[in-house]
N, C-alpha and C positions, 0 to 999 in steps of 0.2 A: 504494501502501500504506500510507502513510503517514495517508493519510486516514481508514484502517479505525478504529482507536481511536475517534476523535473522532464517526466513527458511532455505533459502540456506546455513547459517550456520551452524546450526543444522545435516542437510543432511550431508555437507562435514564431518564435525565431526564422525557422523555416518559411513562413508562411510569407514574413515581412521582406524576404529576400526574395522571394518570386514575387512578390508584388512590384519591387524594386526593379526585376530584370524583365517585367513586363508591362510596366505602367507608362510606356512610351516617351520616356524621358529622351531630350537630347542626344545625339552622338553615338557611338560605338564602347564609351566605357562601361566596364563591367559587364561586357557580353553582352550588351544589348544591340536589337537593333538600328542599322545605321537608317539616320530620319531626315529624309525630304520632306519639305515644306514646298508645294505649289501652288503657285497664283495664279487661275486661269482667265483668260480673257471672259467667257462667258459660252453660250452656244446657241450661238446667231447662224451658224451657217452646219451645211454637211461636212465641210471639212471640220469644223471646229471641232463637231461631236466625234468624228473618227481620229482626230490629235489626242481630247481626251480617254478615248477607248484606250489607242495607245499604250498611253504613260499611263494608265491605270494599269493594264494587263502587264506592263511591263515591269512597274515596281514590283508587283507581287512575283512574278517569275525570277527575280534578280534577288529578292528577300528583302527587300527594302520597304521599312515602314513609311506609307505614303499618307501626308495629309495635306488634305486636297479643299482647295479652295473656288466659289464660282464667282466672280465680280460682276457677273450680269452687264460688261461693257462701259461700268464706270471706275477712272482711275482711283478715286477715294476706298472702293471696296477692295481694291488690288493694295493699297497703303496699310490698309488698315487689317488685313490679311498679312502682310510681310511683316510687321507687328506685332502679331500676333505669335507669328512664328517664331522670331528674335524673344521675345517673353517663354516661349517653351521650349528653347534651348535645340533647335534642330539642328544636325548636324550640316544640311545644305539647304537651300532655299533656291528654287528657280521660279522663273515667270516667264509670261508671256506677256509683253506691255502692251495696256489698251490702247494708248498712245507715247508717242517720245519724248515730250518732255515732259519735267517735273519728278524727276526719280531722283535727284542727288541725296538730298533730305536722309530718305528713309536708306538707302544704298548705304551711307556715311554710318547710320545707326548699324546696321548690320554687319560692316565691315569693324568699326569699333568693339562689335561684342564677337569679332574672329570667327563669324558665319561666313562662308563663302556663294558668293551667289552665280547662279548662270543664265542667261538668257536664250530663251528658244523661242523660234519664229520669229519675235519681231527686235528689234532691236531699240535702244536709246541714244539721245543726244548726247548725252553728258561729255564733258572734255576732261573730264577724269577717267582714264581707262581702268585702272587699279579699283574702280568701287563693284567689279563684278571681272569673274575669272574669264567666261569665255563665250560667245554667241555660236547657238545651234539654230541654225534655219538655213533658210534660202536666199539667193539673191535678186529680190524684187526688182532693181532696176532691170537686171536681166530679162526678166521674165516680159517686165514694160516694152524693151526692147525687141525681145521673139515677137510679139504682138504686132508692135509697127512697122517687123520685116514682114510678117505673113501679110498686110495689108497692103505693105509698099509693091509687093509681087503681086497680089491679086489684084490690084487697080495698076500696073503697072502701064496697062495699053490702054487706061479709060483717057477719052477725054473730057475736061472741060472739070468743072471743080468735082471734090467727092467730099460729104456732108458729113461730117461724125457727130453722134454724142456719143459722152464719156458716162459710166455709172462708175463713180469715184468711190472707194470703201470711207472707212471711219474716217472722219477728220483728222486731223493730226496724227494717224497712227504709218506707220515707218511703209506697209505694203499701199497704202493709198497715194504716198506722197511718193515712192519710189515707184512704184507701176506708173504713175502719171508721169515722173521725169524720162524713165526708159523711154516710154511710148512717144512722149512730147518731140526727145532727142533726134528720133528718126524719122519722125515724119517732116519735118523741120526743113529738111533737105527738097523736098516738093512743096512750090506755094499750093497746089492742086489741093493739099490734103488740106482741111478744116475743119476743126472742132466748134459747131454751132451752137453747142450748151455741153455744159460738164457742171454734173451737182453728186454729192454725196447720197448713195440708196442705202449708208452703214451697215454692208457686207448683207442684207439679208433680204431674202427673196421677195417680202411685204413691200418693202420700200424700193427694192427696184422697181418692181412692179408699177407701183405708186408716181414714180419719179418719170418712166417711162410715158407713162399716160398723159402727164405733163407735157413730154418731149414732142409727143406725139400731135398734141394738141396748136403747140407756140412755132413748132420748126415746119415748114411747108414742104422740106425735102431733108430727109433722111435716106442716108445711102450705107451708113455702117453703124453699129453700136458698139464700143469696147465697153467690159464689163469688166472691172478689177476683180472681181470673183464669179465663179458660177451661180451662185446661190441669186444673185441680182439679175444674172443673164436669164435666168428661167423662170425668174418675176416677170421680167420684162418680154418673154417669149407668148406669159398671157396677154399681155396689156398689146400687144403688136397683132395677135391674133385677134382680139378682142374688138379692132378698129378695123378689121376686115384686109390687115397687110399677110403676107404670109412670110414669117422669120425665116431666112437663111436664102430667101430669093430676094423679096421687095427690098429687103432690111438686112444686110450679111451680117455676123455676129461673130466676135473673139472676144473671148472672156479665160479667166485665168482660174486654177485649182485642177480639175480633173475628177470632181467626183462622180458617182456612179450615173447619177441623173443626169451631168451635162455630156457625157459621153455616151448616154445613150440619145439625146435630144441630136447631138452630133453625127450619131449611127442613121438617125432618122432625117437629116437634112436640116434640122432645124435653128445648128448651129452650127458654122462654117470651120473654127479653128479651137483648140484649146490648148492654153501653156499650161502646163503641170507645174501642183505647188503641191510637194509630197507630205502629208500630215502626220504620216507614220514613225513620229521621231524618239519615241519609247526607246524602244534600244540602246540607238547612241546617245540619249540623254542618261539613263541609267550607269551606262559603262563611267559615263564622264562625271557622274556624280560620286560613283567609286574613288575615282582617282583624283580630284579634288579632296574628298573626305580623307583619302590617305595621302595629301599634302604632293600630289604630285602635279609636275608641269604640264599644261594642257596647250594646245594650240589658241590663240587668242579669236579665231573664229572658225567655226566648221560647217563649211555649206556641204549640203545634200543634192545628191545628183538625180538629175529630173530629164523630162524629156516635152516632148511637143506631140498631139496629134489631130490628125486629119481623118475623115470619114474611115476611110479603111484599118487604123490604126483603132480607130475607137470601136470599131466592130470587132477586130483581134484582142482588144484588151478586156472588154464586156466579162466574158465569161470568169475571167480570175480576178475582178476589182473587189477588192476588200473593202471598200468604203466608197 
């Protein structure tokens, strides 16, 4: 009987140790899981949904404890999430910035707390490159250039002005800024290419439809739609069809991303060209998380390998498309 209290004490200590090991504390000390805090932009598109799924599944496969937040496309929500991760003492923070500017203060807080930061998909415009370890994602300027190069080739022999409307992404975001710049740089060499209207569609299908409806009412002639992402292009197709026009014929369409619905529209002839932006960054991100957590040096910028799709390529890719 005298041994029973000691048994209870030992069991209690063991329980406390178990709670310490599994309680979700940051870092890898004490044998706990490597903890990653990820602040996502939102769920505004099929691309973003695929990106989130890739990150969540890859973290699980890599044995990384993921703390995930959805900012609903609001910078203040992302900043709050990052500060929460700092308080929780996660080992690494990663996020896809809603916009490029306004991050220095919170990134300095993470640096002071000795928590490395990885940027994914979208970059920031901070002059202090020591505030984050690396950027993982696409070259958005190159994507815009690819769209412009397709347009230049498609309308190379056209006579007269070519009227273009542009559906921009979220105002102030890296993909919106860079895809606009890349496209503009290419078409600037030929004065017949004229962007007659350009407005944000906020990367969403609903807003893309709404803005395209306004374009169709305000512009007497539209030859081409350039959409910064597929979801806006798909919304615009609805507006074009409702106006009695044929998407892909009456109005040529080029967009960026490469989601399944857009490739299907391309295969059906409703979209004419798609520039790929790969959302499946999860495996690469988890590899980087492990490296920076271990104090290893990583390249300051890591770009994903991407392609373009015409109708034949879209038909070939559809059976295996994951998103």
